[in-house]
N, C-alpha and C positions, 0 to 999 in steps of 0.2 A: 166922712169925718174921721180922722185918725183916732185909734183907741188910746186912751190915756192910761199909762201904767200906774199901778198902785205902788207907790214908793214906800220903803220901810226904813230908810235912813234919813237922818237930819244932821245938819252941821254939828249939833250938840252931841248926838250919838256917836258921830265919827270921832269927835274930840275925846270922848270918855270911854270908848270901847276898850275892853280888855282883850288879851290874846285870843285869837280865833278867827273864823271866817263868817262874815255877815253879808247876807243877801240884800240887795237893794231893789232887785227886779230888773228885767231886761238883760239878764246874763251878767250884770255888774255886781261885783263883790268887793267888800272891804276886807283886806287881809292884815291882821295885826299880829306881830311876832316880837318877842323880846330881843333887844339888841345884844351884841356879844358882850358888852360891858355889864349887862344885867341891870343897868340903872335907868334905862329908858325903853320905850317901845317904838318899833318901826311900823308905820302904817302905809299901805300901798293899795292901789286899785288893781283888780283882776277881772279880766273878761273871760268867763268860763263858757265853753260851748262843746258840742259833740261833733266828731267826724268819724263816720263808720262805726258808731256805737262807742267810740273811745272819747273820754273827757280830755279836753285840752285847756290849759290855763295860759292866758296871754297877759303879761304884765303891761299895764297902761301907764304907770308912773306913780310917784310918791304923792301922798296927801300934802306934803310940803310944797309940791309943785302944782298939782291939779286940785282945784276945789271940787266939791261934790257935784256942782252943776257942770263943770268942765269934764269931769269923769263920765257923767251921764251922756254928754254929747259925744265923747269918744266911743263909748259903748254903742251908741246909736249908729255911728259910722261903721263899726265892725259888724253890727247886725245887718246892715245894708249889704255888706260884702258877702255875708253868709247867704243872704237872699239870692245873690248872683252866683252862688256855688263856689265862692272863693274861700280858701282857708287863710285866715288873717295872719297866722304865724308863718306859714310858708311864703306868703306874699311879702311879709316884712323881711324875712331872711333873704329873699331874692334881691331885695334892694341893696343889702349890704354884703352879699356874697361876692367873692373875688371873681374876676373874669374867668370863665370856665377854661379857656385855653391856656391860662396861666396858673391854674390851681396846682399847688405843690403837693408832694406826697404826704406831708404832715397834715395839710388841710383835708386831703381826701381821706386819710386815716381817721381824722376826727369825725368826718361825716359817717364813715362806716361804723365807728364805735357808737355814735348817736343812733344810727339805724338799728343796731343790734341790742340796744338797751332793754327793749321789751322782751327779748328772747332769753336773756341771761337769768339764771335762777339765783345768782349770788353777785353782790357788788365786787367780790374778789375777782370774778372773771373780767369785769371791766378794768379793774386795776392791773391785771396781768396783761391785757391788751395794751393799755396805755404805757405800761412800763417797758414792755418788749419793743414797742415802736420807738419810744424815747431813747432806750439804751442801745439798741442794736441797729435801728434803721436811720434815725434822724441824723447821726453824725455823717452818714454817707449820702443819703438821698433826701433828707428832710425838706430842704429848700429847693429841690429840683422839680420842675414841672412834671406832673404825673404822666403827661403825654410822651415825655422823652426818656423815661426809665427803660433800660434795656437789660439784656442778660449780663453784661459786664458789671452793671450796678448791683444786680442781685448776687452775683458770685463774690463781689467784694465784701458784701455783708456776711455771706455764709462762710467764706474762707476763714474769717476771723474766729469762728466758733464751732465749725463742723467737727473738727478733730477732737477738741476737748469737751464740747458740750453738744453732742449729737442730738439729744432729745430736744434741747432748747432750740437748736438750729432748725430742726424740722418744724417746730411750732412757729418759729419766726417766718420760715419759708411759706407756711400755710397762710399766715396773716398777710404777708406781702401779696400773695396770690389773690386773697380775698379783696384787698384794697384795689388791686389792678383790675380785677373782674368788675368791681363796682364802677370804677372809672370808665371802663369800656361800655358798660351798660348805660352810663350817663352820656355817652358820646364824647368823652374827654380824651380817648386814645383809640388807636386802631391796631389790628394785627393780633398775633398770638401773645399769650401771657408769658413773659420771660421767667416767671416764678413757678410755672407748672412743673410737676415732677415727671409724670409718665411721658416717655418719648422725648424728654428734653434734659432736665437736670439729673435724671437717673443715669445719664451717660457721663456725667461729670463727677458725681459723688457716689460713694458706696451707700448701701442701705443703712438705716439707723442701727439695726441690730448688728451689722458688720462693724460699724464705727464704734459701737459700745464694746464689742468683743476686742477690737484692736486696742482700745483705750485700756481695757483691763489687762491685756497682755503687756502693754507698754508700761503700765504703772505697777504691775504685779499685784493688783487688788482684785478680789472677787466680790467685794461688797458693793451694793448699789449706792449706799450713802455712807460717808465717813462718819464714824460714831465715836463718842468718848467712852473709854473703858469705864464701867460702872463704879469701879473702885475709886475713881477720881471725881465722882459726881459732887461730893460734898465740897471739895475745893472749888469746883467750877461754880456751884450755886452761891457760895460766899462771894465770889467775884461778881457774879451776875446781880446779886442783891445790891451791890455797891453802885451799879449802873442806874442812871436816872432815865425817865421817859417811858412812854407807853410801849415802845418796842421791848424794853427790858422786862416790864411786868407781863407783857404778852408771852414772851418766850418762857419766863418762869412758870406761868400758868400752863403753857403747852407741855413743859417737862413734867410738872406735877400731875397732870391729867393723862399723859401719854397720848395726847390727841394729835391729829394731823394739823399741819400748819394752816391750811385753808379753813379748817373747822374753827380754829381759835381766832383767826383774823376776822371771820365773819360773825363771831359771837355777838349776840344782841342781849341787852338787859332783860328783855321779855322772856328769854330762854332760861334764865337763872332763877332758881328758888333758893334764896339764902337760908330760909327757915328749914326746908327739907334737905339743904346742902346737896342739891343736884343741879346739873346743867343738861338740858334736853336739846340735843342737836337735831334739827328737822331732817327728814329723809333727803331733801333736795341738796343738802350740803354734805351728805355722807357718801363715801366711795361706793358702799354697797347698796345705796338707795333705800336704806331702812333707818327709821328714827333710832337715835342712840342716847340713852340716859347715862350721864357720867357722874359718879359719886364724887363729891368735893371734900377734900381733907380740910382741916382747920387752916393750914397754911394757904391752900388755894382760896379759901374764903377771905383770908387776910389780904391776899393779893388783889382780889376784886374790890375790897373795901378801900384799898389805897388808891384806886383809880377814880378820877373825877367823873361823876355821872352827869354828863352834860349833853347827851344825845342818844341816838338809837344804838350805836355800837359801843361795846365795852372797851375795846382797844382801838385807838385812833383819835380822830378829833371829834367824835360823837356823830357827826353827820356822814362820815365816810370811814371805812375800815382802814387799817394799815396797808401800806404798799406790800404786794406779795414778796418783795425782796427785803423787807424791813428787818427780819430776823437774820438773814444772811449778811446784810450790811452791818448789823450790830456786831455779829461775830467777827467779821473780817476787819472792819475799819476801826471800831471802837475797842474791841477786846483782843484784836490781833490774833484771832484763832482761825487760821486758814485750814487747819487740820480736821475740823469737824463741821457738820452741817446740821441745820435745825431738825430735819427729819431723822437724823441719826440717833437722836435721843430716844426714839421709840425702840431702836435696837438695844440701846443701853439698858432701858427698862426691861426688855424681854430677856436679855442675858442675865440680869439681876434676878428676875423671877425664877429662871431655870437653875441658876447656880447658888443662890443664896436663900431661897425659901422653899417651903414644902407645899405651896399653893398648887392645886391641880392645874394641868396645862390648859384646860378649857376655861378656867377663870382668867388666866393671863391673856388668852386669845380673845376672850370677850372684852377685856379691858382695852385691847387694841382695836376693837370693832372689826376683827377679822371674820370673814365669812367662812363657816365650816365647809370644807371640801367634801367631807363624807356626808352624803345625802341622808343616809340612815341615821347618823348621829344628829344631824341638823333637824330631822323630822321629830326626834324625841326631845330635843332641847329647845323648847319654845319660849321659856322665860329668859330674862336678861341677866339673871344672877346678880342683881344689883347689890344686895346686902353682903354677899360674899366678896364682890368686887370692892365694896367700900372698905372692908378689912385690908384687902390687898393694897389699895391706894393710900390708906392711912399708914401702912407699914412702909410703902415707898416714900411717902412724904417724910417720915421720921428718918429714914436712911439718907435721903437726898439732902436733908437739912441738918445732918449731924455736923459737929465741928470737924474741920479737916485734921485737927491734932488729936483726935480721940484714939489714935493708934490702931490696933488690930480690929478688923471688921468682923463682927459677930453675925452668924446666920440669923435671919429673921424667921419667925415661925408664925403661922396663922393662928389667930385666936381660936380657942376650942369652943 
């Protein structure tokens, strides 16, 4: 005689449920979330199960389509599949997956990104992958069957960017190689990987270091990133404040905090304490692998308060961070500033610290979250100098937000 499940939901409970997850029994859950318009609730059925110790949620359908009894029957069907060792999500994907021999590069790249989701420590990494594939690969090979991609296809992609963007080109090459390796492992293509470097593309292209050196010699630049002279920061900030959107507020916040682009784009509301006026960036998003507390000036707090708080991420659409290219596109397309880069504002800040203030070097370096190269100095400096850095960032905020017409720039002095 079959065991009868103890059910926890009823049609009335389903109808009146507030946002949350409600278990019915037998791996069936009711998932209630606010709709985007904020005026109603979305209700759907979830089949939750484990595979290799990892929870997986399979959507069964909306409450508007499936009644409680119908959802229970569908959950029962999935439990029978689990009894046979079948992963219901994988089985469903197999039904709608494209024919393997016709899978395109874009489709294969999407599968690789999906497979890597659990290994990335930041959503920014996923965004970088998606953007690089869409920007550099899709125009050339996006719709081409992954089985047919060859060296000529790869070099078409790299030829367009290797000379002027060697680091970007090398990252794109590595991602193409990863997609094609995945395709070969899945039996979608044969032969050597046309995107491999050693013994193949290294005979066509110079090394990244040599390409960067050639670019510096060609442009006459010794800087890694084009930076705005700090004397013009007030003028630029006035123009930036006139721009609308999350990209503009995110870039303004990045300049005021002297933070790296990926740190700002991955900023979450849970990391910000508006009362203490601090932003704590976790170690997994820091270049040095160490948690970093950032003191927030009054203007930085004002920027945050001007952003709609509608999800996990401060800048973006709430559920996802901004695209890794968002700040660059804002500068180039909307503000017509091809002469500067988002990362270059850190250089502007550092130059200002050195030339216009008396703040000690170690305070400026700590504000930039630079790792001390001197091991002896690092051993003795174990604190994060937060309050001293707060005075520095307040002074930077005042300088950066001064009126462009104030005339002569006066040196800033740290508070005594």
